[in-house]
One Martini backbone bead per residue (centre of mass of N, CA, C, O) as a GRO file, in nm:
protein
  116
    1PHE     BB    1  10.810  11.394   5.617
    2GLN     BB    2  10.456  11.347   5.697
    3VAL     BB    3  10.170  11.166   5.583
    4TYR     BB    4   9.831  11.195   5.714
    5GLN     BB    5   9.523  11.052   5.820
    6GLY     BB    6   9.385  11.187   6.081
    7ASP     BB    7   9.549  11.052   6.319
    8LEU     BB    8   9.819  11.052   6.497
    9PRO     BB    9  10.079  10.858   6.498
   10PRO     BB   10  10.254  10.667   6.680
   11LEU     BB   11  10.512  10.571   6.847
   12GLY     BB   12  10.718  10.399   6.998
   13VAL     BB   13  10.809  10.186   7.252
   14PRO     BB   14  10.962  10.202   7.530
   15LEU     BB   15  11.267  10.071   7.641
   16ASN     BB   16  11.416   9.956   7.927
   17LEU     BB   17  11.270   9.958   8.183
   18LYS     BB   18  11.366  10.092   8.508
   19ALA     BB   19  11.369  10.007   8.861
   20GLU     BB   20  11.504  10.187   9.152
   21ALA     BB   21  11.577  10.164   9.463
   22ARG     BB   22  11.603  10.431   9.704
   23PRO     BB   23  11.685  10.625   9.930
   24GLY     BB   24  11.393  10.726  10.112
   25GLY     BB   25  11.177  10.572   9.909
   26LYS     BB   26  11.285  10.594   9.633
   27VAL     BB   27  11.238  10.612   9.264
   28ARG     BB   28  11.418  10.502   8.975
   29LEU     BB   29  11.361  10.593   8.641
   30THR     BB   30  11.435  10.425   8.323
   31TRP     BB   31  11.479  10.479   7.962
   32GLY     BB   32  11.445  10.463   7.631
   33ALA     BB   33  11.452  10.640   7.370
   34VAL     BB   34  11.240  10.812   7.131
   35ASP     BB   35  11.210  10.908   6.830
   36GLY     BB   36  11.013  11.199   6.844
   37ALA     BB   37  10.974  11.260   7.137
   38SER     BB   38  10.827  11.504   7.363
   39ALA     BB   39  10.739  11.273   7.569
   40TYR     BB   40  10.637  11.103   7.880
   41GLN     BB   41  10.426  10.843   8.000
   42ILE     BB   42  10.352  10.769   8.334
   43PHE     BB   43  10.280  10.461   8.496
   44ARG     BB   44  10.093  10.377   8.804
   45GLN     BB   45  10.104  10.128   9.080
   46ALA     BB   46   9.993  10.132   9.390
   47PRO     BB   47   9.920  10.046   9.679
   48GLY     BB   48   9.580   9.943   9.644
   49GLU     BB   49   9.574   9.943   9.343
   50PRO     BB   50   9.430   9.785   9.059
   51ALA     BB   51   9.597   9.966   8.848
   52LEU     BB   52   9.720  10.118   8.590
   53SER     BB   53   9.796  10.481   8.573
   54ALA     BB   54   9.806  10.777   8.482
   55TRP     BB   55  10.044  11.020   8.616
   56GLN     BB   56  10.323  11.121   8.463
   57ARG     BB   57  10.537  11.354   8.311
   58SER     BB   58  10.826  11.346   8.085
   59SER     BB   59  11.101  11.487   7.906
   60GLY     BB   60  11.261  11.246   7.982
   61THR     BB   61  11.452  10.922   8.078
   62GLU     BB   62  11.395  11.034   8.376
   63PHE     BB   63  11.266  10.947   8.715
   64ILE     BB   64  11.160  11.062   9.038
   65ASP     BB   65  11.010  10.894   9.300
   66THR     BB   66  10.800  10.995   9.596
   67PRO     BB   67  10.669  10.804   9.799
   68THR     BB   68  10.435  10.796  10.080
   69VAL     BB   69  10.434  10.478  10.041
   70ASP     BB   70  10.504  10.175  10.121
   71GLY     BB   71  10.587   9.940   9.867
   72GLN     BB   72  10.444   9.813   9.578
   73TYR     BB   73  10.545   9.896   9.248
   74VAL     BB   74  10.419   9.990   8.934
   75TYR     BB   75  10.555  10.041   8.593
   76ALA     BB   76  10.512  10.253   8.301
   77VAL     BB   77  10.578  10.356   7.948
   78ALA     BB   78  10.517  10.628   7.714
   79SER     BB   79  10.505  10.781   7.409
   80ILE     BB   80  10.500  11.126   7.294
   81ARG     BB   81  10.328  11.282   7.023
   82GLN     BB   82  10.377  11.607   6.858
   83SER     BB   83  10.151  11.760   6.603
   84ASN     BB   84   9.948  11.984   6.493
   85ASP     BB   85   9.780  11.986   6.772
   86GLN     BB   86   9.864  11.687   6.821
   87GLU     BB   87   9.823  11.371   7.007
   88SER     BB   88  10.018  11.068   7.085
   89LEU     BB   89  10.006  10.736   7.217
   90SER     BB   90  10.162  10.481   7.299
   91GLY     BB   91  10.234  10.212   7.413
   92GLN     BB   92  10.323  10.013   7.664
   93SER     BB   93  10.537   9.899   7.848
   94SER     BB   94  10.682   9.699   8.026
   95PRO     BB   95  10.645   9.610   8.334
   96VAL     BB   96  10.760   9.716   8.660
   97GLN     BB   97  10.901   9.628   8.981
   98VAL     BB   98  10.900   9.784   9.317
   99THR     BB   99  11.033   9.854   9.647
  100ALA     BB  100  10.932  10.096   9.872
  101SER     BB  101  11.155  10.230  10.130
  102ALA     BB  102  11.231  10.446  10.408
  103THR     BB  103  11.351  10.190  10.533
  104ALA     BB  104  11.607  10.035  10.614
  105PRO     BB  105  11.734   9.735  10.620
  106GLY     BB  106  11.751   9.676  10.962
  107GLY     BB  107  11.652   9.935  11.044
  108ARG     BB  108  11.605  10.250  11.239
  109ALA     BB  109  11.472  10.489  11.372
  110CYS     BB  110  11.593  10.826  11.429
  111ALA     BB  111  11.683  11.080  11.599
  112ALA     BB  112  11.799  11.366  11.590
  113GLY     BB  113  12.149  11.325  11.642
  114GLN     BB  114  12.140  11.019  11.599
  115SER     BB  115  12.251  10.690  11.602
  116ALA     BB  116  12.223  10.341  11.507
   0.00000   0.00000   0.00000
């Protein structure tokens, strides 16, 4: 039970954010759970974008991004607390960078049914 006046106090910042480049240009994000979080706000900066911006929400501590453009991506995450029809957002985690590429290193695109 918690008593507060005014705005709902935010929870802690999620720790240990990791971004892993996966086959097909996907990016797997994982981070540590925050006690009491109802969801997490993912922030993303795609190639050509000037800064991180609120992008997606996740109900768990893992998210798979499927970027449509290859390049360098930056991610951060914040915890979301909801109570009594109010919502608060924690500060952002430390940002992480990853390069998303739909083409395997040294690989080349192949037509269907052909091997490289």
